[in-house]
N, C-alpha and C positions, 0 to 999 in steps of 0.2 A: 504493500500500500504506500501511497505517496505521503509526504509530510503533511500533517494536519494542523489547523489552528482552531482554537476554541476559546470562548469566554465562560467562566464558571465560578462557582462559590467553593472555596476550600472547606471541605467537610471535616477532614482529619489530616493531621501531619504527624510524622514520627521520624526521629533521627535514624539514619541508616549509614553505618560505617562512619568514616570521617568526612564531614562537610557535604553530606548528602541527606536528602529527605525523601521519605515515602509519602506521597500525597494521594488523597482521595478527593475528587472534585465532582460536583454536579454541574455539568455544562449545558448550555443552551443547545448546542449543535449535536451532541452525542449522548446525552444523559450522563450517568456516572462513569467516570474513568479513573483508573488507578495508574500511578506512574512514579518514576524515580527522577528526582531533580538533583543534579550535582552542582556543587559550587555555591549554593545559596542556602542560608539557614535562617533568614529573617522573616520568611513568610509565616503568618499566623493563621489560626483558625478561630472564627470564620473570617474570610477576606474574599474580595471580588478580584479576580485576576484574569489575565489573558495568557494562554500558554500556546507554545508551538511544540509538537511532539511527534515522535516517530512511532507509529503503531506497531505493536507486537502481538502475534497470534495468541500467545499465552495470557494476554490481558494486562501485563505490567509494562506500560509504555515508557519510552525514554523521553523525558521532557527536556528539551534543549533550551527553551526560553520560558521565563515566567515573569510577566510584568504586572505590577500591582496597579489596579484601577481604583479600588476603594478599600481602605483598611477598617471601615466602620469604627473609627476612633471613638465616637461618642458612646459606644457601648461601655467603655471603661468608666463612665461617670456613675454607673449604677450596677451593683452586684446582681440585682434581679434581672435587669435587661441583658447583661452579659450571660448570665446563667440560662436565660430563655433562648438566646441566640445559639449558645453551645448545644442546648437540648434540641433545638430544631435541626441543627446540622447533624447531630448524632442519630436522631430519628430517621432522617432521610438516608443517611449512610447505611443504617441497619435494615431499612425496609425496602431498599431498591437493589436491583441487580445491575451489574456493569453493562454498558453498551445498549441500554434500552431507553431511547429518547422519549422524554415527556416534557415538552416545552411549557405546558401549563404548570407542571410541578416546579420547574426551574423558576418560573415567574412568581409562583407562590412563595418559594423560599427566599428569593431576592427581595421581594416586596416586604415580607414579614421581618426579615433582619433589618432592612432599611427603616421600617416603622419603629423598631426598638431603639434606633439612634436619635429619635426625636427628643428635643430638650424638655418638652412639657409633659411627657408621658408619665402617668402615675403608677404606683404599685398595683392598685386594684385593676387598672386597665391592662397592665402586663399579665396579671393572673387570668383575667378574662380572655386575653388575646391568646394565651397558651392553649386554652380549650378550643378556641376557634381554629387555630392552626392545626391542631390534632384532627378535628372534624374534617377540615378541608383536605388534609393530606390523606386520610383514610378514604375519603370520597374519590380522590384522584387515582388512588391505587385500586379502587374497585372493591374494597372490603368493608365499606360502611353499610350497615343494615338498610335494606330498601323499603322496609315497612315498619310501622310502629310495633307490630307484634314481636318482631325480633329483638327489640330493645329490652324486653322483659328478661331475657337470658342473662344480660350483663348487669342487671341492677341488683346489687347485693342487699339492698334494704327492703326487698320484697316487691310489693306492687308498685309499678312505675306510674307516676302521675301523668295525666293527659298533657299538662303544661310542659312536662319534661320532654315528651315526644315532640310536641309542637315546637319547642325551643330548639331541639336538636335538628329538626328538619329545616327550620328557618335559618339556623346558623350554617348549615350545609349549603343552602340554596342562595342566600344573599351574600353580598361582598363583605369583606372584613370590617369596613368602617360602619356599615349598618349593624353588623353583629355586636359591635361595641356599644351601640346605643340601645340595644334591647334590654329592657328591665327584667331581671331575673331574681326571683325570691331565693333566700338562702337554702331552703329545702330543695327547690328545683336545681339549684347550682350543685348541691351535694350529689343529687342523682345523676346529673350530667357527668360529674367527675367519676362516679362509680362506673357508669356505662363506658366511658372512654378508657378508664383503667383496665376494665375487663377485656375490651377489644384489643388494646395495645399489648396486654400480657399474652393473649392468644397468639399474636403474630410475632412478637419479639422473642418470647421464650427466655427472657433474662431481664434483669434490672439494669437500666442504663446508669452510668456514673453521673452523667449530667442531670438526671432526674433526682438522684440522691442529693446532689449539690443544691438543686432548686429547693428541695424540702428543707435543708438546713438553713438556707437563706430566709425562707418564709418563717421559720420558727425563731431564729435568733438574731437576724440582722435587719437593720432599718433599710428601706428601699433606696435611700440616698447615699449609702455608704460607698466610698470609693472602691473601684474594682481593679485598679492597676495591678498587673502581674498575675491575674487570675485566668488569662486565656489559656486554652488547651495547648499542650505541646511544649 
């Protein structure tokens, strides 16, 4: 195959030998790709980059160039925003297969992380936004329940409320900004979290480190706490 160029979000980075990185990216052109980048160690996760790479049949491509387009610097102003961005990246990395292009998924991820960099975003908005992202992602992957009846399976508190079903369907259908404006009672919000937790547990089969980090932030850290140095990798 010829040399390829792509733009994408860095989902994960890992040091490999001396002065090399193993990168997982979700790109607009090719979906998720995995590659090795030599000679640069400053790329963080998440970040928006442009790469030039030599495709390899076994799936680990050689990345010859990696140009930073957006480092999402404002994420460092809030532990909760940074934690959510890392969680979104890890979710996409775990729930997708390499070389399966989904441009709507790329757009969802990029828009979601960009939203988290806003100066005026609040802690409650971020927590609501996490649920909205999970719903949108599961919908794009084709594993979100297609009818209200199926939501009962994932509700640990027993009978699911009609308002919970209606809210889940609304959040899947409407754009993310409208979702943030939806008024949801604490009881319905708890059921939404139970449903999403059950669905994600089924498809992930493990606990994500970024999810654990988010829980610790919610329990013991103020939303405005500085996040410098907490990026993955």
